[in-house]
C-alpha positions as CSV (number, residue, x, y, z in Angstrom):
1,X,20.0,28.0,-5.2
2,X,19.4,24.0,-6.6
3,X,21.3,21.7,-5.2
4,X,21.5,17.9,-4.9
5,X,23.1,17.5,-1.7
6,X,20.1,16.2,0.1
7,X,19.1,13.7,-2.5
8,X,22.8,12.4,-2.4
9,X,22.4,12.1,1.3
10,X,18.7,10.2,0.8
11,X,20.5,8.2,-1.6
12,X,23.3,7.1,0.4
13,X,20.9,6.2,3.4
14,X,18.6,4.1,0.8
15,X,21.8,2.0,0.0
16,X,22.9,1.6,3.7
17,X,19.6,0.7,4.9
18,X,19.1,-3.0,3.4
19,X,23.0,-3.7,3.8
20,X,23.1,-3.0,7.3
21,X,19.9,-4.9,8.2
22,X,21.3,-7.9,6.1
23,X,24.5,-7.7,7.8
24,X,23.3,-7.2,11.3
25,X,20.6,-10.1,10.7
26,X,17.8,-7.5,11.9
27,X,14.6,-8.9,11.1
28,X,12.7,-5.1,10.5
29,X,11.0,-4.3,7.2
30,X,13.3,-1.8,5.3
31,X,10.5,1.0,4.9
32,X,10.5,1.3,9.0
33,X,14.4,1.7,9.0
34,X,13.7,4.0,6.1
35,X,11.6,6.2,7.8
36,X,13.5,6.1,11.2
37,X,16.6,7.1,9.4
38,X,15.0,9.8,7.5
39,X,13.9,11.4,11.0
40,X,17.7,10.6,11.8
41,X,19.2,12.7,9.1
42,X,16.4,15.3,9.1
43,X,16.4,19.1,10.4
44,X,15.2,17.8,13.7
45,X,18.2,16.0,14.3
46,X,21.4,15.9,12.4
47,X,20.3,18.3,9.7
48,X,22.1,16.4,7.2
49,X,19.1,16.4,4.7
50,X,15.9,18.6,4.2
51,X,12.8,18.2,2.0
52,X,13.9,20.4,-1.0
53,X,12.7,20.4,-4.3
54,X,14.9,17.3,-5.9
55,X,13.8,15.5,-2.9
56,X,10.3,16.3,-2.8
57,X,10.2,15.5,-6.8
58,X,11.7,12.4,-6.2
59,X,9.6,11.4,-3.1
60,X,6.4,12.1,-5.1
61,X,7.6,10.0,-8.0
62,X,8.4,6.9,-5.6
63,X,4.8,7.4,-3.9
64,X,3.5,6.9,-7.6
65,X,5.5,4.1,-8.0
66,X,4.7,2.5,-4.7
67,X,1.0,2.6,-5.4
68,X,1.7,1.2,-9.2
69,X,3.6,-1.8,-7.4
70,X,0.4,-2.2,-4.9
71,X,-1.7,-2.4,-7.7
72,X,0.5,-5.1,-9.4
73,X,-0.1,-7.1,-6.1
74,X,-3.6,-7.2,-6.4
75,X,-4.9,-11.1,-7.1
76,X,-8.0,-10.2,-9.1
77,X,-8.5,-14.2,-9.6
78,X,-8.9,-14.8,-6.1
79,X,-11.6,-11.8,-5.6
80,X,-14.4,-14.1,-6.6
81,X,-17.2,-16.3,-5.2
82,X,-17.4,-17.3,-1.6
83,X,-13.8,-15.5,-1.2
84,X,-15.1,-12.1,-2.3
85,X,-18.2,-12.5,-0.3
86,X,-16.4,-13.2,2.7
87,X,-13.9,-10.7,2.2
88,X,-16.2,-8.0,1.5
89,X,-18.4,-8.6,4.4
90,X,-15.3,-8.7,6.8
91,X,-14.2,-5.2,5.3
92,X,-17.6,-3.9,5.7
93,X,-17.6,-4.8,9.5
94,X,-14.0,-3.4,9.5
95,X,-15.0,0.0,7.9
96,X,-18.0,0.0,10.0
97,X,-15.9,-0.5,13.4
98,X,-13.4,2.2,12.1
99,X,-16.1,4.8,11.8
100,X,-17.3,4.0,15.6
101,X,-13.8,4.2,16.7
102,X,-13.5,7.5,14.9
103,X,-16.5,9.0,16.3
104,X,-15.3,8.0,19.5
105,X,-11.8,9.7,19.0
106,X,-13.4,12.7,17.9
107,X,-15.6,12.9,21.3
108,X,-12.3,12.7,23.0
109,X,-10.9,15.4,21.4
110,X,-8.2,13.3,19.4
111,X,-9.3,13.5,15.9
112,X,-11.1,16.1,13.7
113,X,-12.5,13.9,10.9
114,X,-13.8,10.4,12.0
115,X,-14.3,9.4,8.5
116,X,-10.8,10.3,7.3
117,X,-9.4,8.2,10.4
118,X,-11.8,5.5,9.2
119,X,-10.4,5.3,6.0
120,X,-6.7,5.1,7.6
121,X,-7.7,2.5,10.3
122,X,-9.5,0.3,7.8
123,X,-6.3,-0.2,5.6
124,X,-4.0,-3.0,5.3
125,X,-0.5,-3.1,3.7
126,X,-0.5,-6.1,1.5
127,X,2.9,-5.4,0.3
128,X,4.0,-5.8,3.7
129,X,2.1,-9.0,4.6
130,X,2.4,-10.9,1.1
131,X,6.1,-11.8,1.8
132,X,5.1,-12.8,5.5
133,X,2.5,-15.4,3.8
134,X,4.8,-16.5,1.1
135,X,7.5,-17.3,3.4
136,X,5.1,-19.5,5.5
137,X,3.8,-21.0,2.8
138,X,0.4,-20.1,2.9
139,X,-0.2,-18.2,0.0
140,X,-1.6,-20.5,-2.3
141,X,-3.6,-22.5,0.6
142,X,-7.6,-21.5,0.9
143,X,-6.9,-19.8,3.9
144,X,-3.8,-17.9,2.6
145,X,-6.3,-16.6,-0.3
146,X,-8.8,-15.1,1.6
147,X,-6.1,-13.3,3.5
148,X,-4.7,-12.1,0.4
149,X,-8.2,-11.2,-1.2
150,X,-8.9,-9.5,2.3
151,X,-5.7,-7.3,2.0
152,X,-6.6,-6.5,-1.5
153,X,-10.1,-5.1,-0.8
154,X,-8.4,-3.3,2.1
155,X,-5.7,-1.3,0.0
156,X,-8.4,-0.6,-2.9
157,X,-11.3,0.7,-1.2
158,X,-9.5,3.2,1.1
159,X,-7.6,4.8,-2.0
160,X,-11.1,5.0,-3.8
161,X,-12.5,6.8,-0.9
162,X,-9.7,9.1,-0.3
163,X,-10.0,10.0,-3.9
164,X,-13.7,10.5,-3.5
165,X,-14.0,12.4,-0.2
166,X,-10.6,13.8,0.7
167,X,-9.0,15.0,-2.6
168,X,-7.7,18.5,-2.7
169,X,-9.8,19.8,-5.3
170,X,-13.0,18.3,-4.2
171,X,-16.2,20.0,-5.1
172,X,-18.8,17.7,-3.4
173,X,-19.5,14.0,-3.5
174,X,-21.7,14.2,-6.4
175,X,-19.1,16.1,-8.6
176,X,-16.7,13.7,-7.3
177,X,-18.7,10.5,-8.2
178,X,-19.3,11.8,-11.5
179,X,-15.4,12.5,-12.1
180,X,-14.6,9.0,-11.0
181,X,-16.8,7.4,-13.4
182,X,-15.4,9.6,-16.2
183,X,-12.1,8.7,-15.3
184,X,-12.7,5.1,-14.8
185,X,-14.2,5.2,-18.5
186,X,-11.0,6.7,-19.4
187,X,-8.9,3.7,-17.7
188,X,-11.3,1.2,-19.6
189,X,-10.7,3.0,-22.9
190,X,-6.9,2.8,-22.3
191,X,-7.5,-1.0,-21.5
192,X,-9.2,-1.7,-24.6
193,X,-6.1,0.2,-26.4
194,X,-3.8,-2.3,-24.6
195,X,-5.8,-5.3,-25.4
196,X,-5.7,-4.3,-28.9
197,X,-2.2,-4.0,-28.9
198,X,-1.5,-7.4,-27.3
199,X,-3.6,-8.8,-30.3
200,X,-1.6,-7.1,-33.0
201,X,1.1,-9.6,-34.1
202,X,2.9,-6.6,-35.8
203,X,2.8,-4.3,-32.5
204,X,3.7,-7.7,-30.4
205,X,6.7,-8.2,-32.4
206,X,8.2,-4.8,-32.2
207,X,7.6,-4.8,-28.6
208,X,9.3,-8.1,-28.1
209,X,12.2,-6.8,-30.4
210,X,12.9,-3.8,-28.2
211,X,12.1,-4.9,-24.5
212,X,15.6,-6.5,-23.9
213,X,17.2,-3.8,-25.7
214,X,18.4,-0.2,-24.0
215,X,14.8,1.0,-25.4
216,X,13.3,-1.3,-22.4
217,X,10.0,-0.4,-24.1
218,X,7.9,-2.0,-21.8
219,X,9.3,-0.4,-18.9
220,X,9.0,2.9,-20.8
221,X,5.4,1.9,-21.6
222,X,4.4,1.2,-17.7
223,X,6.1,4.2,-16.6
224,X,4.3,6.6,-19.2
225,X,0.9,4.8,-18.1
226,X,1.9,5.5,-14.5
227,X,2.4,9.2,-15.4
228,X,-0.5,9.5,-17.7
229,X,-3.1,7.9,-15.1
230,X,-1.6,10.0,-12.2
231,X,-1.6,13.2,-14.1
232,X,-5.2,12.7,-15.3
233,X,-6.6,11.7,-12.0
234,X,-5.2,14.7,-10.4
235,X,-6.8,17.1,-13.3
236,X,-10.0,15.3,-12.6
237,X,-10.1,16.4,-9.3
238,X,-9.4,13.1,-7.6
239,X,-5.8,12.0,-5.9
240,X,-3.0,11.2,-8.1
241,X,-2.5,8.0,-6.1
242,X,-5.4,6.8,-7.4
243,X,-3.9,7.0,-11.0
244,X,-1.0,5.4,-9.9
245,X,-2.9,2.4,-8.2
246,X,-5.0,2.0,-11.2
247,X,-2.3,2.2,-13.6
248,X,-0.6,-0.9,-11.7
249,X,-3.9,-2.6,-11.9
250,X,-4.4,-2.0,-15.2
251,X,-1.1,-3.8,-16.0
252,X,-2.0,-6.8,-13.8
253,X,-5.4,-7.2,-15.2
254,X,-4.6,-6.8,-18.8
255,X,-1.1,-7.6,-19.6
256,X,-1.2,-11.3,-18.5
257,X,1.8,-12.6,-20.5
258,X,0.2,-16.3,-20.8
259,X,3.0,-17.0,-22.9
260,X,5.7,-15.6,-20.7
261,X,7.3,-13.4,-23.4
262,X,8.0,-10.7,-20.8
263,X,8.3,-12.6,-17.6
264,X,10.7,-9.8,-16.2
265,X,8.9,-7.0,-16.7
266,X,7.7,-7.0,-13.1
267,X,11.0,-7.5,-12.1
268,X,12.2,-4.6,-13.9
269,X,9.5,-2.4,-12.5
270,X,10.3,-3.6,-8.8
271,X,14.1,-3.1,-9.3
272,X,13.1,0.5,-10.6
273,X,10.4,1.4,-8.1
274,X,12.2,-0.3,-5.0
275,X,15.7,0.2,-6.2
276,X,15.7,3.8,-6.9
277,X,12.2,5.9,-6.0
278,X,10.2,4.4,-3.2
279,X,13.2,4.6,-0.7
280,X,13.0,8.5,-1.3
281,X,9.4,8.5,-0.3
282,X,9.8,6.5,2.8
283,X,13.1,8.5,3.7
284,X,11.5,12.0,3.1
285,X,8.4,11.1,5.2
286,X,10.8,10.4,8.0
287,X,12.5,13.9,7.0
288,X,9.2,15.7,7.1
289,X,7.6,13.8,10.3
290,X,7.2,16.1,13.1
291,X,8.7,14.0,15.7
292,X,9.4,16.6,18.2
293,X,5.8,16.5,19.0
294,X,5.7,12.9,20.2
295,X,8.0,14.2,23.0
296,X,5.0,15.9,24.4
297,X,3.0,13.2,26.8
298,X,-0.2,13.6,25.6
299,X,0.7,12.8,21.8
300,X,2.8,10.2,22.7
301,X,0.0,8.5,24.7
302,X,-2.0,8.8,21.3
303,X,0.2,6.1,19.7
304,X,-0.7,2.8,21.6
305,X,-4.5,4.3,21.1
306,X,-4.1,4.4,17.4
307,X,-2.3,1.1,17.5
308,X,-5.0,-0.8,19.5
309,X,-7.7,1.0,17.3
310,X,-5.8,-0.6,14.1
311,X,-6.0,-4.0,16.0
312,X,-9.7,-3.7,16.9
313,X,-10.5,-2.7,13.6
314,X,-9.0,-5.1,11.3
315,X,-8.1,-7.9,13.8
316,X,-11.7,-8.9,14.7
317,X,-13.5,-9.2,11.4
318,X,-10.8,-11.7,10.7
319,X,-13.2,-14.4,12.8
320,X,-15.1,-14.4,9.8
321,X,-12.6,-16.4,7.7
322,X,-13.1,-19.3,10.2
323,X,-14.6,-21.6,7.7
324,X,-11.1,-21.8,5.8
325,X,-9.1,-21.9,8.6
326,X,-7.7,-25.4,10.1
327,X,-6.7,-23.7,13.5
328,X,-7.5,-20.7,15.8
329,X,-3.9,-20.0,15.6
330,X,-4.5,-18.7,11.6
331,X,-7.4,-16.6,12.8
332,X,-5.2,-14.6,15.3
333,X,-2.3,-14.6,12.6
334,X,-5.0,-13.5,9.9
335,X,-6.0,-10.4,12.5
336,X,-2.5,-9.8,12.9
337,X,-1.5,-9.5,9.4
338,X,-4.8,-7.6,8.5
339,X,-3.9,-4.7,11.3
340,X,-0.4,-4.3,9.8
341,X,-0.5,-0.8,7.8
342,X,1.7,2.1,7.0
343,X,1.6,2.7,3.6
344,X,-2.1,4.4,3.7
345,X,-1.5,5.9,7.1
346,X,1.6,7.7,5.6
347,X,-0.1,8.8,2.5
348,X,-4.0,9.5,3.8
349,X,-2.3,11.1,6.7
350,X,-0.2,13.7,4.9
351,X,-3.3,14.4,2.6
352,X,-5.2,14.9,6.0
353,X,-2.5,17.5,7.0
354,X,-2.6,19.4,3.7
355,X,-6.4,19.7,4.2
356,X,-6.2,20.7,7.9
357,X,-8.0,17.4,8.8
358,X,-5.3,16.2,10.9
359,X,-3.0,17.9,13.3
360,X,0.9,17.4,12.6
361,X,1.3,15.8,15.9
362,X,-1.6,13.7,15.2
363,X,0.0,12.6,11.8
364,X,3.4,11.8,13.7
365,X,1.3,9.6,16.4
366,X,-0.3,7.6,13.5
367,X,2.6,7.0,11.7
368,X,4.5,5.8,14.7
369,X,1.2,3.5,15.3
370,X,1.9,2.2,11.4
371,X,5.3,1.5,12.3
372,X,4.9,-0.5,15.3
373,X,2.2,-2.3,13.7
374,X,4.6,-3.2,10.9
375,X,7.5,-4.1,13.5
376,X,5.4,-6.2,15.9
377,X,2.3,-7.7,14.2
378,X,4.1,-9.9,11.4
379,X,6.3,-11.2,14.1
380,X,3.5,-12.4,16.1
381,X,1.8,-13.8,13.3
382,X,4.5,-15.8,11.8
383,X,5.0,-18.5,14.5
384,X,1.2,-18.9,14.4
385,X,1.1,-19.6,10.7
386,X,4.0,-22.0,10.9
387,X,2.5,-23.8,13.6
388,X,-0.2,-25.2,11.0
389,X,0.9,-28.6,9.8
390,X,1.5,-28.3,6.0
391,X,0.3,-31.0,3.7
392,X,2.0,-30.1,0.4
393,X,-0.1,-28.4,-2.2
394,X,-3.6,-28.0,-1.5
395,X,-6.3,-30.5,-3.2
396,X,-7.4,-28.6,-6.3
397,X,-10.9,-29.6,-5.4
398,X,-10.7,-27.7,-2.2
399,X,-9.3,-24.8,-3.6
400,X,-11.9,-24.4,-6.3
401,X,-14.8,-25.1,-3.5
402,X,-13.6,-22.1,-1.6
403,X,-14.0,-19.6,-4.6
404,X,-17.6,-21.0,-5.6
């Protein structure tokens, strides 16, 4: 029987979480509280909600929107010159460490797929650390730029690798690579269409006339692009999350709005995503999480192991950012922020469970480690960022020098 009861409960929880956190002055990211309350209202505790068809569909759209918004966060203008070389080398080192740890974990009988664990451990949640850097006044500094660039790479590469090697419809690396190239060619073709539309005065006037009406034409266009890329990525044998991410990256890269004619588009997309759909994804993750397995001492013991692995893999390569750091405290903060990861462990872990590469118990331990990383690492990083003396805006010449 079709019912919206569970969806109503999830929607109520999505409303209550930010209100409660604000009223109680609790410095906990909403996504952490949403997953925890999802566990609480789910079948393993209160049984108020379950992962039925309406919640599942809204959760899938929420995941797609989450990746769309992640694509919008990528700062392409910072991925160049010295910053690109530093961050690329740091990520290569990070991934090498992750593979080595994955092999050790498999030898210890903790994981089945070292490569999938390496993908998970090498990821960073850009959407979580960006507000921390903004609040500390570090985003526009040369050091802040390299941290954002490094986090951007650590969000893009794991998604691409997931689609190449761990797609549910994978037919071998050669075939997947050919499909990826074909799909990227399609994305490029769509990009050319967007550029052509932007340069057409007639189309631009029509868009301007409809964007602030009930048509909300640019929001509809972004949502259509999201659904198109996600659906085609799945049909190409890749992961839908890659299509969703590329939809956001395409909008960020091509629709720059230099004349500020639709400056509210990003705000509107965030309102739709974070206000409606994204909470469904995180709350349903909690509903579906096998937390009972964490009651087993052996499974519970894996949580600090995975947390330590995240710290080793992502924090140590931050030492490569030393040329742009004013104080050692910044390097420590960068390492802690880079080790903050939740979205990819949740998404990639779920894919691993579906493919039989990750046990449900290990998935619960990985998500628990991700939750702890989001709770602990930014709190430890913030005072170290703020301890750096602020001198106002950076010298433009200094910023330009870091990009050379």
